[in-house]
C-alpha positions in Angstrom: 6.6 2.1 -150.0 5.8 4.8 -147.0 5.2 1.3 -144.9 8.6 0.0 -146.1 10.3 3.1 -145.2 8.7 3.4 -141.9 9.2 0.0 -141.0 13.4 0.8 -142.0 13.6 3.7 -139.9 12.2 1.5 -136.8 14.6 -1.3 -137.3 17.7 1.0 -137.8 19.6 3.1 -135.0 20.6 2.0 -131.9 17.7 2.3 -129.6 16.3 -0.2 -128.0 13.1 -0.6 -130.3 15.4 -1.0 -132.8 17.7 -3.5 -131.2 14.7 -5.4 -130.1 13.1 -5.5 -133.8 16.7 -6.5 -135.5 17.1 -9.3 -132.7 13.8 -10.4 -132.3 13.8 -10.7 -136.2 16.9 -12.6 -136.4 15.8 -14.9 -133.1 12.2 -15.6 -134.5 13.8 -17.0 -138.2 16.3 -18.8 -136.4 14.1 -20.4 -133.7 11.5 -21.2 -136.9 14.2 -22.7 -138.9 15.5 -24.8 -135.8 12.0 -25.7 -135.5 11.8 -27.0 -139.3 15.1 -29.2 -138.9 14.4 -30.6 -135.5 11.0 -31.9 -136.8 12.8 -33.0 -140.1 15.6 -34.7 -138.2 13.1 -36.1 -136.0 11.0 -37.5 -138.9 14.2 -38.9 -140.5 15.7 -40.9 -137.3 12.5 -41.7 -136.2 11.6 -43.3 -139.6 15.7 -44.6 -139.9 16.0 -46.3 -136.6 12.5 -47.7 -136.1 10.9 -47.7 -132.4 13.4 -49.5 -130.6 16.4 -47.9 -132.2 15.5 -44.4 -131.9 14.4 -45.5 -127.9 17.9 -46.6 -127.8 19.5 -43.6 -129.3 16.9 -40.9 -126.9 17.8 -43.1 -124.0 21.6 -42.7 -124.2 21.5 -39.2 -125.6 19.8 -38.3 -122.4 22.3 -39.9 -120.2 24.9 -38.0 -122.1 23.2 -34.6 -122.1 22.3 -35.5 -118.1 26.5 -35.4 -117.5 27.1 -32.4 -119.3 24.7 -30.6 -116.7 27.8 -29.1 -114.5 29.2 -27.4 -117.6 26.4 -27.2 -120.2 23.8 -25.6 -117.9 25.2 -22.6 -116.2 28.2 -21.5 -118.1 26.1 -20.0 -121.1 24.0 -17.6 -118.7 26.7 -16.6 -117.4 28.9 -15.6 -120.6 26.0 -14.0 -121.9 25.6 -11.7 -119.1 29.1 -11.5 -118.3 30.0 -10.7 -122.0 27.1 -8.0 -122.3 28.3 -6.2 -119.3 31.9 -5.7 -120.5 30.8 -5.3 -124.2 29.1 -2.2 -123.0 32.2 -0.6 -121.6 34.6 -1.8 -124.1 36.4 -4.3 -121.7 38.3 -6.6 -123.9 40.6 -8.0 -120.9 37.5 -9.1 -119.0 35.9 -10.4 -122.2 38.7 -12.3 -123.2 39.4 -13.6 -119.0 35.9 -15.2 -119.1 36.1 -16.8 -122.5 39.3 -18.8 -121.3 37.8 -19.3 -118.1 34.9 -21.3 -119.3 37.0 -23.1 -122.1 39.4 -24.5 -119.0 36.6 -25.5 -116.8 35.3 -27.3 -119.3 38.1 -28.9 -120.8 38.3 -29.9 -116.7 35.5 -31.4 -116.3 35.2 -33.5 -119.1 39.0 -35.0 -118.3 37.1 -35.9 -115.0 33.7 -37.5 -116.8 36.4 -39.3 -118.6 37.8 -40.6 -115.7 34.8 -41.8 -114.4 33.6 -43.8 -117.0 36.9 -45.3 -117.4 36.1 -46.3 -113.6 33.1 -47.7 -114.5 34.7 -49.7 -117.5 37.5 -51.1 -115.1 34.6 -52.3 -113.0 32.4 -53.9 -115.4 29.5 -52.9 -117.7 27.9 -56.4 -118.6 24.8 -54.9 -117.1 24.4 -52.1 -119.6 22.6 -53.5 -122.8 24.9 -54.2 -125.6 23.0 -51.5 -128.3 22.9 -48.8 -125.8 26.8 -49.2 -124.0 28.0 -49.0 -128.2 25.6 -46.0 -128.8 26.8 -44.3 -125.5 30.7 -44.4 -126.1 29.7 -43.0 -129.8 28.6 -39.9 -128.6 30.8 -39.7 -125.5 32.8 -36.6 -127.1 29.4 -34.9 -126.7 29.8 -33.5 -123.3 32.4 -31.1 -124.2 31.7 -30.5 -127.6 27.9 -29.4 -126.7 29.2 -27.6 -123.6 31.5 -25.9 -126.5 29.3 -24.8 -128.6 26.3 -23.3 -126.5 28.9 -21.3 -124.8 30.3 -20.0 -127.6 26.9 -19.3 -129.0 26.6 -17.0 -125.7 29.5 -15.5 -125.9 28.3 -14.1 -129.5 25.0 -13.2 -128.4 26.8 -11.1 -125.4 28.2 -9.8 -128.5 25.3 -8.2 -129.5 25.2 -10.6 -132.5 21.7 -12.5 -131.6 21.3 -14.4 -134.2 24.8 -15.4 -135.2 25.1 -16.6 -131.5 22.1 -19.1 -131.6 23.4 -20.0 -135.8 26.2 -22.6 -135.0 23.9 -24.7 -132.6 20.3 -24.3 -133.8 20.6 -24.1 -137.6 24.5 -25.6 -138.5 24.2 -28.7 -136.2 20.9 -30.2 -136.8 21.3 -29.2 -140.7 24.4 -30.7 -141.3 22.9 -33.9 -139.6 20.2 -34.0 -141.9 22.6 -33.5 -144.7 24.9 -36.7 -143.4 21.6 -38.8 -142.6 20.2 -38.5 -145.9 23.3 -39.0 -147.6 24.5 -42.1 -145.6 22.3 -44.6 -147.7 23.4 -43.4 -150.6 27.0 -43.9 -149.5 26.5 -46.9 -147.7 23.5 -48.6 -149.0 23.3 -52.2 -148.5 23.6 -51.0 -144.8 20.5 -50.0 -142.2 21.1 -47.0 -139.9 21.9 -48.0 -136.2 21.6 -45.9 -133.4 25.4 -45.7 -132.8 26.1 -44.6 -136.5 23.4 -42.1 -135.9 25.3 -41.0 -132.7 28.5 -40.6 -134.7 26.9 -38.0 -137.3 25.6 -36.0 -134.0 28.9 -36.0 -133.1 30.6 -35.1 -136.3 27.7 -32.2 -136.6 28.4 -30.7 -133.5 32.4 -30.5 -133.8 31.9 -28.6 -137.0 29.4 -26.3 -135.6 32.3 -25.4 -132.5 35.2 -25.3 -135.5 32.6 -22.6 -137.2 31.5 -20.6 -133.9 35.3 -20.1 -133.1 36.0 -18.8 -136.0 33.1 -16.5 -135.8 34.1 -15.5 -132.0 37.7 -14.7 -133.5 36.3 -12.3 -136.4 34.1 -10.6 -133.6 36.9 -8.9 -131.7 38.1 -5.3 -133.0 40.9 -5.1 -134.8 44.1 -4.7 -132.9 42.4 -7.2 -129.9 42.6 -10.6 -132.1 46.2 -11.6 -131.0 46.5 -9.6 -127.6 46.8 -11.8 -124.2 45.9 -9.5 -121.5 43.5 -10.8 -119.7 41.4 -10.0 -116.5 39.8 -12.9 -114.6 37.4 -13.0 -111.4 37.5 -16.4 -110.7 36.0 -16.3 -107.6 33.1 -14.1 -108.3 32.5 -16.4 -111.5 32.3 -19.4 -109.5 29.7 -17.8 -106.8 27.7 -16.7 -110.0 27.9 -20.0 -111.9 26.8 -22.1 -109.2 23.0 -21.0 -109.0 22.7 -20.8 -112.8 24.5 -24.2 -113.0 21.4 -25.2 -110.5 18.9 -23.2 -112.9 20.1 -24.6 -115.9 21.0 -28.1 -114.9 17.5 -28.7 -113.2 15.9 -27.2 -116.6 17.8 -30.1 -117.7 17.1 -32.9 -115.5 12.9 -31.9 -116.2 13.5 -32.1 -119.8 15.0 -35.3 -120.1 13.6 -37.2 -116.6 10.8 -38.4 -118.3 13.0 -40.0 -121.0 15.3 -41.5 -118.8 12.9 -43.2 -116.3 10.8 -44.6 -119.1 13.9 -46.1 -120.2 14.6 -47.5 -117.1 11.0 -48.7 -116.3 9.7 -49.9 -119.8 10.7 -51.0 -123.6 13.3 -49.3 -126.3 10.1 -49.2 -128.2 8.2 -47.1 -126.2 11.0 -44.4 -125.4 11.3 -44.3 -129.2 7.9 -43.5 -129.7 7.8 -41.1 -126.6 11.0 -39.0 -128.2 9.0 -38.3 -130.8 5.9 -37.3 -128.7 8.6 -34.7 -126.8 9.5 -33.5 -129.6 6.6 -32.5 -131.1 5.1 -31.4 -128.0 8.5 -28.8 -128.1 6.8 -27.0 -131.0 4.3 -25.6 -128.4 7.3 -23.6 -126.8 9.2 -22.3 -130.1 8.2 -19.1 -129.2 9.4 -18.8 -125.6 12.7 -20.1 -127.0 13.2 -17.5 -129.5 11.6 -14.5 -127.5 13.7 -15.1 -124.6 17.4 -16.0 -126.6 16.9 -11.8 -127.3 15.2 -10.8 -124.6 18.4 -12.2 -122.2 20.4 -9.0 -122.5 18.0 -6.5 -122.4 16.5 -7.6 -119.4 19.3 -7.0 -117.6 20.0 -3.5 -118.9 16.8 -2.3 -118.1 16.9 -3.5 -114.6 20.1 -2.6 -113.7 19.2 1.1 -115.2 15.8 1.0 -113.0 13.6 1.3 -115.6 10.9 -0.6 -114.2 7.8 0.8 -116.4 9.5 -0.1 -119.5 10.8 -3.6 -118.0 6.9 -4.1 -117.3 6.4 -3.3 -120.9 8.4 -5.7 -122.1 7.6 -8.8 -120.3 4.1 -7.9 -121.2 4.3 -7.7 -125.0 7.0 -10.4 -125.0 4.4 -12.8 -122.9 1.5 -11.8 -125.6 3.8 -12.9 -128.3 4.9 -16.4 -126.9 1.1 -17.2 -126.2 0.3 -16.4 -129.5 2.7 -18.8 -131.0 2.0 -21.3 -128.8 -1.8 -21.6 -129.2 -2.4 -23.4 -132.5 -0.2 -26.5 -132.4 -1.8 -27.3 -129.0 -5.3 -27.2 -130.8 -3.7 -29.2 -133.6 -2.3 -32.1 -131.2 -4.9 -32.3 -128.4 -7.8 -32.6 -131.7 -5.6 -34.6 -134.4 -2.7 -35.7 -132.6 -3.5 -39.6 -133.7 -3.6 -38.8 -137.7 -0.6 -36.1 -137.2 1.6 -39.0 -135.8 0.7 -41.5 -138.5 1.0 -39.0 -141.6 4.7 -38.2 -140.4 6.6 -40.9 -138.6 4.0 -44.3 -139.5 1.2 -46.1 -137.9 3.7 -47.9 -135.2 3.9 -44.3 -133.5 -0.2 -43.2 -133.0 0.2 -45.2 -129.5 1.6 -41.5 -128.8 -1.4 -39.7 -129.2 -2.5 -39.5 -125.7 0.6 -38.3 -124.3 1.0 -36.0 -126.9 -1.9 -34.3 -125.9 -1.0 -34.2 -122.1 2.4 -32.7 -123.0 0.9 -29.8 -125.3 -1.5 -29.3 -122.7 1.8 -28.8 -120.0 3.8 -26.6 -122.8 0.7 -24.3 -123.0 1.0 -23.7 -119.6 4.6 -23.4 -119.7 4.4 -21.1 -122.4 1.5 -18.7 -121.1 3.0 -17.6 -117.9 5.7 -15.6 -119.8 9.4 -15.4 -119.2 9.6 -16.1 -115.7 13.4 -17.5 -115.6 14.5 -15.4 -117.8 13.6 -12.7 -115.9 15.1 -13.8 -113.1 18.2 -15.0 -114.2 19.0 -11.7 -115.8 18.0 -9.7 -112.8 20.2 -11.3 -110.4 17.5 -13.7 -108.6 18.6 -16.6 -109.6 18.4 -18.5 -106.1 14.7 -18.1 -106.5 15.0 -19.7 -110.1 16.4 -22.6 -108.2 14.3 -22.9 -105.6 11.2 -22.8 -108.1 13.0 -25.7 -110.4 14.2 -27.9 -107.5 10.4 -28.0 -106.6 9.2 -28.8 -110.1 12.1 -31.6 -110.5 10.9 -33.3 -107.3 7.5 -33.3 -108.3 8.4 -34.1 -112.0 10.5 -37.3 -110.7 8.1 -38.3 -107.9 5.2 -38.5 -110.5 7.4 -40.2 -112.6 8.3 -43.2 -110.7 4.4 -43.6 -109.2 2.5 -42.8 -112.8 5.1 -44.5 -115.4 4.9 -48.6 -114.2 1.0 -48.2 -114.8 0.6 -45.8 -117.4 3.8 -45.9 -119.0 4.0 -42.9 -121.8 0.9 -41.1 -120.7 2.2 -41.4 -117.5 5.7 -39.7 -118.4 3.5 -36.9 -120.5 1.2 -36.2 -117.3 4.5 -35.9 -114.7 6.3 -33.6 -116.7 2.7 -31.3 -118.0 2.7 -31.2 -114.3 6.0 -29.9 -113.3 5.8 -27.4 -116.0 2.2 -25.7 -113.9 4.4 -26.4 -110.3 7.7 -24.4 -111.9 5.7 -21.6 -113.5 3.5 -20.6 -110.7 6.4 -20.6 -107.9 8.7 -18.7 -110.1 5.6 -16.3 -111.4 5.6 -15.5 -107.6 8.7 -14.5 -107.1 8.9 -12.3 -110.1 5.7 -10.6 -108.8 7.5 -10.5 -105.2 11.0 -9.3 -106.2 10.2 -7.0 -108.7 6.8 -6.1 -108.7 6.6 -7.2 -112.5 3.6 -9.0 -113.7 4.8 -11.8 -116.1 1.3 -12.9 -117.7 0.5 -10.8 -120.5 -3.2 -10.2 -119.7 -2.6 -11.1 -116.1 -3.5 -8.5 -113.3 -0.4 -6.2 -112.2 0.4 -5.8 -108.9 0.6 -2.3 -107.7 3.3 -0.7 -106.4 
């Protein structure tokens, strides 16, 4: 009883500790649910589509995500930062201005993408594999819809609703996708699921998530503000800010999808399908990193703006230790029992990915061990330093993929990605120490001022 009362006192109020505890619990809960849903989704797709169909789906989805880099990458971070600052001053004209500017930018870019695709179609597309082509066209509208749902989630998080901001993209979308996948055999029992149909279900799930997040944003506006059209915009400042942020998140997406795309260009769809499962399993290692970063973003910005370096260092250290504790158990499992795990969950035909899974898990452990270096730089105005580290990592990733995939296949792709994680985080940590005099490692030696 005493523990419960003490815990309630800790999470109540407006102190930084209370906000972190509430947001942290919600963020970790959302991330755990997202991890479970993504895991179940990976199992369902892998078993329903088989290695070849899963490979077609993974390759085309990776291409679509790379196409959306200019609008999906930097805009959510910009919206979180600018919304949080304006919300602290109750500046709703500014908040409405940034939201409207972002939606307009997404619409303009999506139209450009459609025009470019139309031009490619005019020239001809006989060189594209038919299965990949129809799957690609089925998911083309994912470019604007995915950008909208992640940006709307950023706006909600900027208003202080961390868990609600993550819900549409991380819970509702995969949850609906799973429901649709499970319902399809009942509704159409005589037809086997194809990559094209899987992409259509993904599109439908994302569209519903966009509608939900738009309604949530409207409800979060104070009474009397919902129908007002007074806005204040700073497009020049936002364009200057979004460019480095887009480069940061864009190179992160390149590092996330480069291995699958390049493997799809050099090897068979079957190998791509197995490797996609390996990547999704490897992502389990860093779920703690992503969960913690979601709640850290606004607090890193506020503590840095206030000049409270001691509390900032304490926050970074504690979060780094939590991240590493979450990361260690899955790494041990994947390194020492990868083949049995893949056979049990996905089937015997996926066991060939065990070696690649062990390599990728070790790389993700390194990613987690360095702490929230990227988030720390982005939220303190040092986006250009993050870009430099990501550019170096992307070059290493692409170069090693070109060298290793032809000979080693999945293991080569996993090795390239793992090495890029090490290079990326090592470079970013050096910038964190140089610019902020902060140690990102949970058990590292702090640099003396």
